[in-house]
C-alpha positions in Angstrom: -11.5 -26.8 -17.1 -8.8 -24.1 -17.0 -6.7 -23.6 -13.9 -6.0 -20.0 -14.9 -7.3 -17.6 -12.2 -9.8 -14.9 -13.1 -8.2 -11.6 -14.1 -7.8 -8.9 -11.5 -10.6 -6.4 -11.8 -9.3 -2.9 -11.8 -11.0 0.5 -11.4 -9.1 3.5 -12.5 -9.8 6.8 -10.7 -8.2 10.1 -11.9 -9.6 13.5 -12.7 -7.4 13.8 -15.8 -8.9 12.0 -18.8 -5.4 11.6 -20.4 -4.0 9.9 -17.3 -7.0 7.6 -17.1 -6.7 6.6 -20.7 -3.0 5.8 -20.2 -3.7 3.6 -17.2 -6.6 1.9 -18.9 -4.4 1.1 -21.9 -1.6 -0.2 -19.7 -3.8 -2.4 -17.6 -6.0 -3.7 -20.4 -2.9 -4.9 -22.2 -2.2 -7.3 -19.4 -3.6 -10.8 -19.7 -4.3 -11.1 -16.0 -6.1 -7.8 -15.6 -9.5 -6.4 -16.6 -10.4 -2.7 -16.3 -14.0 -2.7 -15.2 -14.5 1.0 -14.9 -13.3 4.6 -14.6 -14.0 7.5 -12.3 -13.1 11.2 -12.6 -13.7 12.3 -9.0 -13.8 10.9 -5.5 -17.6 10.6 -5.3 -17.8 8.7 -8.5 -14.9 6.5 -7.4 -16.8 5.4 -4.3 -20.1 4.9 -6.1 -18.5 3.0 -9.0 -16.4 0.8 -6.7 -19.4 -0.2 -4.6 -21.4 -1.0 -7.7 -18.7 -2.9 -9.6 -16.8 -4.4 -6.7 -13.3 -4.3 -8.3 -10.3 -6.1 -6.8 -8.0 -3.1 -7.0 -8.8 0.6 -7.1 -6.0 2.8 -8.6 -6.7 6.0 -6.8 -5.4 9.5 -7.6 -4.9 11.3 -4.2 -6.0 14.7 -5.5 -9.4 14.7 -7.2 -12.4 17.1 -7.1 -15.6 16.8 -5.1 -14.1 14.2 -2.8 -10.3 13.7 -2.7 -8.7 10.3 -3.0 -7.9 10.2 0.7 -11.6 10.5 1.7 -12.6 8.2 -1.0 -10.1 5.6 0.2 -11.3 5.9 3.7 -14.9 5.3 2.6 -13.9 2.3 0.5 -11.2 0.7 2.6 -11.2 2.3 6.1 -11.1 0.3 9.3 -14.9 0.0 9.5 -15.4 -1.3 6.0 -16.2 -4.9 5.0 -15.1 -6.7 1.8 -12.9 -3.6 1.0 -11.1 -3.5 -2.4 -7.4 -3.0 -2.4 -6.5 0.6 -3.0 -3.3 1.6 -4.8 -2.8 5.3 -4.3 -0.8 7.2 -6.9 0.9 10.4 -6.0 3.8 12.7 -6.7 6.7 13.8 -4.4 5.3 17.2 -3.9 2.2 15.9 -2.1 4.1 14.3 0.8 1.5 15.4 3.3 -1.1 13.3 1.6 0.9 10.1 1.4 0.7 9.2 5.0 -2.9 10.2 5.2 -3.7 7.9 2.3 -2.0 5.0 4.1 -3.9 5.7 7.3 -7.1 5.9 5.3 -6.7 2.3 4.2 -4.6 2.4 1.0 -2.7 -0.9 0.5 0.2 1.1 -0.9 1.3 3.9 -3.2 3.4 4.6 -6.2 4.6 7.7 -7.9 2.2 9.0 -10.5 4.9 9.0 -13.2 6.1 5.4 -12.4 7.0 3.4 -15.5 4.2 1.2 -16.9 5.9 -2.0 -15.7 6.0 -0.6 -12.1 2.3 0.3 -12.2 1.4 -3.1 -13.4 3.5 -4.8 -10.7 1.9 -2.5 -8.2 -1.6 -3.6 -9.1 -0.5 -7.3 -9.0 1.2 -6.8 -5.7 -1.7 -5.3 -3.8 -4.1 -7.7 -5.5 -2.1 -10.5 -3.9 -2.7 -8.9 -0.5 0.9 -8.2 0.0 0.6 -4.4 0.1 3.0 -2.2 -1.8 5.6 0.3 -0.7 8.0 0.5 -3.6 11.5 0.3 -2.2 12.7 3.5 -3.8 9.7 5.4 -2.6 9.8 3.9 0.8 13.4 4.8 1.4 13.1 8.3 -0.1 9.7 9.4 0.8 8.7 7.8 4.1 12.3 8.0 5.3 12.4 11.7 4.5 9.1 12.4 6.2 9.5 10.0 9.1 8.9 12.9 11.5 5.3 13.0 10.3 4.9 9.3 11.2 6.0 9.4 14.8 4.0 10.8 17.7 4.8 14.2 18.9 5.3 13.1 22.5 7.4 9.9 22.9 7.6 6.6 21.1 9.4 4.8 23.9 6.3 2.9 25.4 5.1 2.0 22.0 8.5 0.8 21.0 8.8 -1.4 24.1 5.4 -2.9 23.3 6.4 -3.8 19.8 9.7 -5.3 21.0 8.0 -7.4 23.7 5.4 -8.6 21.2 7.8 -9.9 18.6 10.6 -12.4 18.6 14.1 -11.1 17.6 13.7 -12.8 14.2 10.3 -11.2 13.7 11.6 -7.8 14.8 14.4 -8.2 12.2 11.8 -8.9 9.5 9.8 -5.9 10.5 12.8 -3.6 10.3 13.6 -4.9 6.8 10.1 -4.4 5.6 10.2 -0.8 6.8 13.4 -0.3 4.9 11.6 -1.1 1.7 12.8 -4.7 1.1 10.5 -7.1 -0.8 9.9 -10.6 0.5 12.5 -12.0 -1.9 15.1 -9.4 -0.7 14.3 -10.2 2.9 14.7 -13.9 2.2 18.1 -13.4 0.6 19.2 -11.1 3.4 18.2 -13.5 6.2 19.1 -16.7 4.3 15.6 -18.1 4.5 12.9 -18.9 1.9 10.3 -16.4 0.7 7.6 -18.7 2.1 9.2 -18.4 5.6 9.3 -14.6 5.2 5.5 -14.7 4.4 5.0 -16.7 7.6 6.9 -14.1 9.6 5.0 -11.2 8.0 1.7 -12.9 8.9 2.7 -13.4 12.5 3.9 -9.8 12.8 0.6 -8.5 11.5 -1.4 -10.8 13.8 0.6 -10.0 16.9 0.6 -6.2 16.4 -3.1 -6.1 15.2 -2.1 -4.6 11.8 -4.1 -5.0 8.6 -1.2 -5.1 6.2 2.4 -4.4 5.3 1.8 -0.7 4.9 0.6 -0.4 8.5 3.6 -2.3 9.6 6.0 0.1 7.9 4.2 3.1 9.4 4.3 1.6 12.9 8.0 0.8 12.5 8.8 4.4 11.7 6.5 5.8 14.3 8.3 3.9 17.1 11.8 4.4 15.7 12.6 0.8 14.8 14.2 1.8 11.5 17.9 2.4 11.6 18.6 6.1 11.3 15.4 7.2 13.0 15.3 8.3 16.6 
């Protein structure tokens, strides 16, 4: 018997046929991936995902009939069970949609014109359950629009709650996650092993009642834990 794990089942959702074809070609060329279907609008994305049960849904944010945000919410929102991982793809000029996609349940996002290797890595990352916020995108996009992530009133009580819930070491890990560092980069920065970082991340998510790394980043920005944010 082979110890090789089954390939990651991917559903590609985009209203542009050329983009879908490009994604399908890229993912199908990977030995650890299998494209199980395509969808050209949000309604079709939801129906196809529920029928085929992919591991990862690559979801364009802006699609007809039902946009990618609403489709993501139906597939991976807080009340869903056995939800697939959703990797939202977007462009810089739709910043208002990025945070909404993450809140809707996306496990991460990448720029739509990301290089093939970055797209492939994105699918692999969310498939592992690690959630993806590409460092360059995190620093540029979420940092730039951090004002959209924080409550309009005051973040002080929420910040105090987070600080009380976490140990100083866990708080440091959370801040580094929010700055866009990968587990390997956090490990190198803190002189610990990647396995220890994973343990810290799991504890952080459990203590704060968060689903994944994406929600941790959003929370960190909302309460002003990231250096340079109020």
